[in-house]
C-alpha positions as CSV (number, residue, x, y, z in Angstrom):
1,M,0.3,-0.3,0.2
2,A,1.4,3.5,-1.6
3,D,0.0,4.9,2.1
4,P,0.2,2.8,5.0
5,W,-1.6,5.1,7.2
6,L,-4.9,4.9,4.7
7,A,-7.5,1.2,5.2
8,L,-8.8,0.6,2.4
9,E,-6.5,0.2,-0.6
10,F,-7.8,1.5,-4.6
11,G,-10.5,-0.8,-5.4
12,V,-10.7,-3.1,-2.5
13,D,-14.7,-4.0,-1.8
14,P,-15.0,-2.6,1.5
15,A,-17.8,-5.2,3.0
16,E,-14.9,-8.0,1.6
17,R,-12.3,-5.9,3.7
18,I,-14.7,-5.8,7.3
19,A,-14.7,-9.3,7.2
20,Q,-11.2,-10.6,6.6
21,V,-10.0,-8.0,9.3
22,G,-12.9,-9.0,11.3
23,A,-11.7,-12.8,11.5
24,A,-8.5,-11.3,12.0
25,H,-9.8,-9.3,15.7
26,E,-11.5,-12.9,16.5
27,A,-8.2,-14.8,15.8
28,F,-6.2,-11.7,17.8
29,L,-8.6,-11.9,21.1
30,T,-7.7,-16.4,21.3
31,G,-4.4,-16.2,19.9
32,G,-2.7,-12.8,19.3
33,T,-1.1,-11.3,16.5
34,E,0.5,-14.3,14.7
35,A,-2.8,-16.3,14.3
36,A,-4.1,-12.7,13.4
37,R,-1.5,-12.5,10.8
38,R,-2.1,-15.9,9.8
39,T,-6.0,-15.4,9.5
40,D,-5.4,-11.9,7.3
41,R,-2.2,-11.0,6.0
42,H,-2.5,-7.6,5.1
43,L,-3.4,-6.2,8.4
44,R,-2.0,-3.6,8.9
45,D,1.2,-2.5,10.3
46,V,-0.2,0.3,12.6
47,V,-3.7,-1.6,13.8
48,A,-1.8,-4.6,14.9
49,H,0.6,-2.3,16.9
50,S,-2.6,-0.5,18.2
51,W,-4.7,-4.3,18.6
52,R,-1.3,-5.3,20.7
53,R,-1.1,-2.7,23.3
54,S,-5.2,-2.4,23.9
55,A,-5.2,-5.7,24.6
56,G,-3.4,-5.7,28.5
57,L,-4.9,-2.4,28.6
58,L,-9.1,-2.8,27.9
59,D,-12.3,-5.3,27.6
60,P,-13.2,-5.5,24.0
61,E,-16.4,-5.4,24.5
62,A,-16.0,-1.1,26.8
63,T,-17.3,1.7,25.9
64,P,-14.5,4.6,27.1
65,P,-15.5,6.4,30.9
66,V,-16.7,9.8,30.4
67,E,-14.6,12.1,33.1
68,L,-15.8,16.0,32.6
69,T,-18.8,17.2,32.5
70,D,-20.9,20.1,33.0
71,D,-19.1,22.6,34.5
72,A,-16.3,21.2,34.5
73,L,-15.9,19.9,30.7
74,A,-17.0,23.7,30.1
75,S,-14.7,24.9,32.1
76,Y,-11.3,22.7,30.8
77,R,-12.4,22.8,27.3
78,A,-12.6,27.5,27.4
79,A,-9.5,27.0,28.6
80,H,-7.9,25.0,26.3
81,P,-5.4,26.0,23.4
82,L,-7.6,24.4,20.1
83,A,-10.5,26.0,21.5
84,R,-8.4,28.9,19.9
85,V,-9.2,27.3,16.1
86,L,-12.6,25.7,17.0
87,P,-13.8,28.4,14.3
88,L,-11.3,26.9,12.0
89,F,-12.3,23.7,12.3
90,R,-16.0,24.7,12.2
91,D,-15.3,26.4,8.4
92,L,-13.4,23.5,7.1
93,L,-15.0,21.2,8.1
94,G,-18.2,22.3,9.3
95,G,-20.2,20.6,6.4
96,I,-19.3,16.8,7.1
97,A,-20.1,17.9,10.5
98,T,-24.0,19.1,9.5
99,D,-24.6,17.0,6.3
100,G,-25.9,14.1,8.4
101,A,-23.6,11.5,7.6
102,H,-20.5,12.5,9.5
103,L,-19.1,13.8,13.0
104,M,-16.5,16.5,13.8
105,A,-14.6,15.9,16.8
106,V,-11.7,17.5,18.6
107,C,-9.9,15.7,21.7
108,D,-6.9,16.8,23.8
109,A,-3.9,15.3,24.2
110,H,-4.9,12.6,26.7
111,G,-7.7,11.5,24.3
112,R,-10.4,13.6,25.9
113,L,-12.6,14.7,24.0
114,L,-13.8,18.8,24.0
115,W,-16.3,18.7,21.2
116,V,-18.3,16.8,19.2
117,E,-20.6,17.9,16.0
118,G,-22.6,16.9,13.8
119,H,-26.5,16.3,12.4
120,P,-28.5,15.2,15.9
121,G,-29.5,11.7,14.9
122,V,-25.6,10.3,13.7
123,L,-24.6,12.1,17.9
124,R,-27.3,9.8,19.6
125,H,-26.3,7.0,17.0
126,A,-22.9,8.0,18.1
127,E,-23.6,8.2,22.4
128,R,-24.3,5.1,22.5
129,M,-20.7,4.2,22.9
130,N,-19.7,7.4,24.1
131,F,-18.3,9.1,22.3
132,V,-19.3,12.7,23.5
133,P,-17.3,15.4,25.1
134,G,-15.7,14.8,28.2
135,A,-15.3,11.4,27.2
136,R,-11.6,9.1,27.2
137,W,-10.7,7.9,24.1
138,D,-6.8,7.4,24.0
139,E,-6.0,4.3,23.3
140,T,-5.9,2.8,26.9
141,H,-9.7,4.0,27.8
142,A,-10.8,3.0,24.3
143,G,-8.4,1.3,22.5
144,T,-7.9,1.5,18.4
145,N,-9.9,4.2,17.2
146,A,-8.2,7.1,15.1
147,P,-8.4,9.9,17.6
148,G,-6.4,7.6,20.1
149,T,-4.8,6.0,17.7
150,A,-3.4,8.7,16.0
151,L,-2.0,10.7,19.6
152,A,-0.6,7.0,20.6
153,I,1.5,7.2,17.6
154,D,2.2,10.8,17.0
155,H,1.1,11.2,13.4
156,S,-2.4,11.2,11.4
157,V,-4.4,7.4,10.7
158,Q,-7.5,6.3,9.2
159,I,-9.0,2.9,11.1
160,F,-11.6,1.8,9.1
161,A,-14.6,-0.8,10.8
162,T,-13.3,-3.6,12.2
163,E,-9.7,-2.3,13.0
164,H,-11.6,-0.5,15.6
165,F,-10.5,-2.8,18.9
166,A,-13.7,-2.2,20.6
167,R,-16.3,-4.7,19.7
168,P,-19.3,-1.7,19.8
169,V,-17.0,0.7,17.7
170,Q,-16.2,-1.6,15.1
171,R,-19.6,-0.1,12.6
172,W,-17.5,2.8,11.9
173,T,-15.0,3.9,10.5
174,C,-12.5,7.6,11.2
175,A,-9.4,9.6,10.7
176,A,-7.7,12.1,12.5
177,A,-3.9,14.2,12.5
178,P,-2.7,15.1,15.6
179,I,-2.1,18.9,16.5
180,H,0.9,20.0,18.1
181,D,1.7,23.7,19.7
182,P,4.0,25.5,16.7
183,A,6.5,26.7,18.9
184,T,7.3,24.3,21.1
185,G,6.2,20.9,19.2
186,R,4.3,19.8,22.8
187,L,1.3,17.6,21.4
188,L,-2.2,19.2,22.2
189,G,-4.6,17.1,20.7
190,A,-6.7,15.8,17.4
191,I,-8.9,16.3,14.8
192,D,-11.4,13.7,13.9
193,I,-14.2,13.1,11.4
194,T,-15.7,9.8,12.0
195,G,-19.2,7.9,10.0
196,G,-19.2,5.3,8.2
197,D,-17.8,2.9,5.4
198,H,-17.1,5.5,3.3
199,L,-15.4,7.3,5.0
200,A,-12.0,5.2,4.2
201,T,-10.6,7.1,1.2
202,P,-7.7,9.2,0.6
203,Q,-9.8,12.3,1.1
204,S,-10.6,11.9,4.1
205,L,-7.0,11.3,5.7
206,A,-6.1,14.6,3.7
207,L,-8.6,16.6,5.2
208,V,-7.6,15.6,8.3
209,R,-4.2,16.5,7.5
210,A,-4.9,20.0,6.7
211,T,-7.2,21.1,9.1
212,A,-4.2,20.0,11.7
213,R,-2.2,21.8,9.3
214,A,-4.3,25.1,8.7
215,A,-4.9,24.6,12.4
216,E,-1.2,25.2,13.9
217,A,-1.0,27.7,11.4
218,Q,-2.9,29.9,13.1
219,L,-1.6,29.2,16.3
220,A,1.6,29.8,14.8
221,A,0.2,33.5,14.2
222,D,-1.7,34.5,16.6
223,R,1.2,34.1,19.4
224,P,4.2,36.8,18.8
225,V,6.9,35.4,17.4
226,E,10.0,35.9,20.2
227,P,13.4,36.5,18.5
228,G,16.3,34.5,19.1
229,V,14.7,32.0,21.7
230,G,14.5,28.7,21.1
231,H,12.0,25.9,21.7
232,I,13.6,22.1,22.9
233,A,10.7,19.8,22.7
234,A,12.5,16.6,23.9
235,L,10.1,14.9,25.7
236,G,7.8,11.4,24.5
237,R,11.1,11.0,21.3
238,D,14.1,9.7,20.9
239,E,15.6,12.9,18.9
240,A,15.2,16.2,19.5
241,E,13.5,19.0,17.8
242,L,14.8,23.0,17.7
243,R,12.3,25.8,17.3
244,V,14.3,28.9,16.2
245,D,13.5,32.0,14.3
246,G,10.8,29.7,12.6
247,R,13.2,27.3,11.6
248,R,12.6,23.7,12.6
249,I,15.3,21.3,13.2
250,R,15.3,17.9,14.0
251,L,18.3,16.6,15.5
252,G,20.1,13.4,16.2
253,R,20.0,11.0,18.7
254,R,23.7,11.9,19.9
255,H,22.7,15.6,18.9
256,S,19.4,15.0,21.2
257,E,22.0,13.8,24.3
258,L,24.6,17.0,24.2
259,L,21.4,19.6,24.0
260,V,19.3,18.2,26.1
261,L,22.2,17.8,28.6
262,L,23.7,21.6,28.0
263,L,20.0,22.7,28.8
264,D,19.9,20.8,31.8
265,H,23.5,22.8,33.1
266,P,22.8,26.5,31.9
267,E,26.0,27.9,34.4
268,G,28.4,24.9,31.4
269,R,29.9,21.6,30.8
270,T,33.8,21.1,30.1
271,G,34.7,18.5,27.7
272,E,35.6,15.7,30.0
273,Q,31.8,16.3,31.9
274,L,30.2,16.1,28.6
275,G,32.1,13.0,27.8
276,L,31.2,11.4,31.7
277,D,27.6,12.4,30.9
278,L,27.2,11.2,27.4
279,Y,29.8,7.6,28.0
280,G,30.1,7.0,31.5
281,D,33.1,6.4,33.1
282,D,34.6,3.3,31.2
283,R,33.7,4.8,27.4
284,L,35.6,8.4,27.5
285,H,35.9,9.4,24.1
286,P,37.6,12.8,23.7
287,V,38.0,13.4,20.0
288,T,34.4,11.5,19.2
289,L,32.8,13.8,21.2
290,R,34.9,17.0,19.7
291,A,33.6,16.2,16.3
292,E,30.4,15.8,17.8
293,L,30.1,19.0,19.8
294,S,31.8,20.8,16.3
295,R,28.6,18.8,14.3
296,L,26.6,20.7,16.8
297,R,27.9,24.4,16.2
298,R,26.9,23.6,12.1
299,V,23.8,22.6,12.8
300,L,22.4,25.0,16.3
301,G,24.2,27.8,14.4
302,P,27.4,29.4,16.7
303,E,25.0,31.9,17.8
304,L,23.2,29.4,19.5
305,L,26.5,27.9,21.2
306,D,29.5,28.7,23.0
307,S,32.4,26.8,24.6
308,R,35.3,27.0,27.3
309,P,33.3,25.4,28.8
310,Y,30.6,24.1,26.6
311,R,26.9,26.2,26.7
312,L,24.0,27.7,24.8
313,R,23.7,31.1,24.3
314,G,20.4,32.8,24.2
315,T,17.6,32.1,26.1
316,V,16.9,28.5,25.3
317,R,13.6,27.2,26.7
318,A,13.1,22.7,27.0
319,D,9.7,21.5,27.5
320,F,11.6,19.5,30.9
321,R,12.1,21.9,32.0
322,T,8.5,23.2,31.8
323,V,6.9,20.6,33.4
324,T,10.0,20.7,36.9
325,E,9.3,24.6,36.5
326,L,5.5,23.7,37.2
327,L,6.2,20.5,39.9
328,A,8.7,23.6,41.4
329,G,5.3,26.2,41.6
330,G,2.5,23.2,42.9
331,D,0.6,23.0,39.5
332,P,1.0,19.1,39.0
333,A,-2.0,18.8,36.7
334,G,-0.6,21.8,34.5
335,A,3.3,19.6,34.6
336,L,1.1,16.6,34.0
337,D,-0.3,18.2,30.9
338,A,2.7,19.6,29.5
339,Y,4.3,16.1,29.7
340,A,4.4,14.5,26.5
341,G,6.4,11.5,27.8
342,S,9.9,10.6,29.0
343,L,12.9,12.5,27.8
344,L,14.9,10.5,25.0
345,P,13.3,7.4,25.9
346,A,16.0,5.3,24.1
347,S,19.1,7.2,25.4
348,D,21.2,5.2,27.9
349,A,23.7,8.3,28.0
350,P,24.6,8.1,31.7
351,G,23.2,12.1,32.8
352,V,20.3,12.0,30.2
353,T,19.3,8.7,31.9
354,R,19.6,10.7,36.1
355,L,17.4,13.5,33.9
356,R,14.9,11.6,32.9
357,R,14.8,9.7,36.2
358,L,14.3,12.9,37.9
359,V,12.0,14.6,36.2
360,D,9.3,11.0,35.7
361,G,10.6,10.6,39.3
362,Q,9.3,14.0,39.9
363,L,6.4,14.2,38.4
364,R,4.8,10.6,39.8
365,A,5.1,12.0,42.8
366,A,3.7,14.6,42.5
367,V,0.8,12.8,41.0
368,L,0.1,10.5,43.3
369,A,-0.1,13.0,46.2
370,T,-2.5,15.0,44.9
371,G,-5.2,11.4,44.8
372,D,-6.9,12.7,42.0
373,P,-8.4,10.8,40.1
374,A,-8.2,12.4,36.6
375,L,-4.7,12.7,37.3
376,L,-3.9,9.1,38.6
377,A,-5.7,7.9,35.5
378,A,-3.7,10.0,32.9
379,W,-0.4,9.3,34.5
380,T,-1.4,6.0,34.8
381,A,-1.8,6.2,30.7
382,T,1.4,7.2,30.0
383,P,4.2,5.2,29.0
384,A,6.1,5.6,32.5
385,G,3.3,5.0,34.9
386,A,1.2,2.3,32.4
387,D,3.2,-0.5,34.9
388,D,3.1,1.6,37.3
389,L,1.3,-0.6,39.6
390,A,1.3,1.8,43.0
391,A,0.1,4.4,40.6
392,W,-3.0,2.2,39.5
393,Q,-3.4,0.8,43.9
394,V,-3.9,4.9,44.7
395,L,-6.2,5.1,41.4
396,A,-8.0,2.1,42.5
397,R,-8.2,3.5,45.9
398,A,-10.0,7.1,44.6
399,L,-12.3,6.0,42.5
400,P,-15.4,5.3,44.1
401,P,-17.1,1.8,43.8
402,G,-19.4,2.2,41.1
403,A,-16.7,4.0,38.8
404,P,-16.3,2.8,35.5
405,R,-13.1,3.1,35.1
406,R,-12.4,1.0,38.9
407,P,-12.5,-2.6,37.1
408,L,-10.3,-1.2,34.7
409,A,-7.9,-0.7,37.5
410,V,-8.3,-3.6,39.6
411,A,-8.1,-5.2,36.0
412,R,-4.7,-3.9,35.4
413,I,-3.7,-4.2,39.7
414,R,-4.6,-8.2,38.8
415,Q,-2.4,-7.8,36.2
416,L,0.7,-6.5,36.9
417,S,1.2,-8.7,40.0
418,L,1.0,-11.8,38.6
419,E,3.9,-10.0,35.7
420,Y,6.0,-9.0,39.0
421,G,5.4,-12.1,41.0
422,L,4.2,-10.5,43.6
423,P,1.3,-11.9,46.2
424,L,-2.4,-11.0,44.7
425,A,-4.1,-11.0,47.5
426,T,-1.5,-8.2,49.2
427,S,-1.9,-6.4,46.3
428,L,-5.8,-5.9,46.0
429,Q,-5.9,-5.5,49.8
430,R,-4.2,-1.9,50.0
431,I,-6.6,-0.5,48.1
432,G,-9.6,-2.1,49.9
433,N,-10.7,-5.3,48.1
C-alpha cells in the first residue's frame, strides 16, 4: 500500500475487507498477533501494534469512561489552546459535521473529547458508545481508534470498521490527525472525522491532515514570535526538535543528548564533564566528543552554542524544564498536561538517564500525592505510568466502587501483580478489596 496510514487500497470491496479484518480480530483475541497475521496477511502494522497495546488494558466489549461533565468540561475546554481554533475547525469541517453522515470531533492530548458535532441523529448513535464530549478516547480507555491511535503514534491515521479494537466501535470508520503547539512542538490534541464505511478514502485522511496543519498555522500566527528564543521538544521522542526564528531543526540522537545535557547545566560543562554524562566512566572518547560538538555547532549555528565551557547562548526553553518548573510552582495538573512522555526514552547516556528518572520521579510523586482520579488516570495512561503498580493502586482507592474505570484499574492491578510475581491478595488489600 502506498500510504500505510490509509485503511483501504484502491478497488478493495469494503464489505469483504470488513469480514477479513473481523476474522483477524477474532483470531487476535484468542491467539494473538501471529494468529491474526495468519488469518489476514494484509493486516496493517499500525493496527496490529495498536491491538497489542490495547489488549492488556481493555475489554473488547468496553465503552470509554466519561471523565469531564457540565461545568468541569465547560471550564476545561474554554481554557484549552484548541478553543482558539474551533472556528477554523467548523469552517473547514462544518459541512461534514452537518450533512447527516459524519461527525467532527476534537480531543486533547490525553484523548478526552472536547467537542463532538454533527447531525443530531448521528450524534445519538455515537452516544451509545460514549463518543461524547468529556469521554476518554485514548487507546488505554477506548482501544484502537483514529483519535486515540493518532495521539499514541503522533501521526495522522485512518481506522476502518473492524480495525477498531472495541467491538461497540466497529460499525464506524474514522480519520484523525494530531495537532501540535507550533512554538514548542508539544502535542495539544487531535482533529477527527467519524462516519460510515464510505469515509475510508484518501480524501478524508488528507482533509484532517490539512485541517491540523491549518490549525497549527493559525496558532503560530496568533502567537507573537520571540526572536532568538529557542524551544526544545525532547519529551516522548527519541530525537529532539529545536524551533527557533521560524526554523524547525530535527536533531539526531547524539546531538539530542548533548543539547539536553547542556540545557540541564546552563552554567556550562567542560568536555570531560560532557564526556562522562554522554559515555560514562569507561568509555570516554574526547576526539569523538569534539567532533560531535563541532557538528552540533554547525547545525545550531555559532550564535547558539559557546565553548570553554560548552554552553548554550541566549534563551532556550525546553519541555522537560517546563514540567519541573510547573512542579516547583505547585501545579501537578499543569505539569502533567505539559508532559509528553519520558525524556529521550531510547537514550542510555548516563546524564540523560539520570535526568529522565528525576523528571519522571518528581512528576509521579506529585501526581500520586494529589489523590486526584483524573490526574492518576492520566499518569497511568503514559508509558512511564502504564506499568506503575502503586499508581494503579492509588487510582483504584481514589475511585468510588461504582466508577466505570475502577474495574479496569483492578484488572490492571491483577495483571501487574502476576507479571511482577507479587501476592495478588496483598495487592488487592491495598485498594480495599
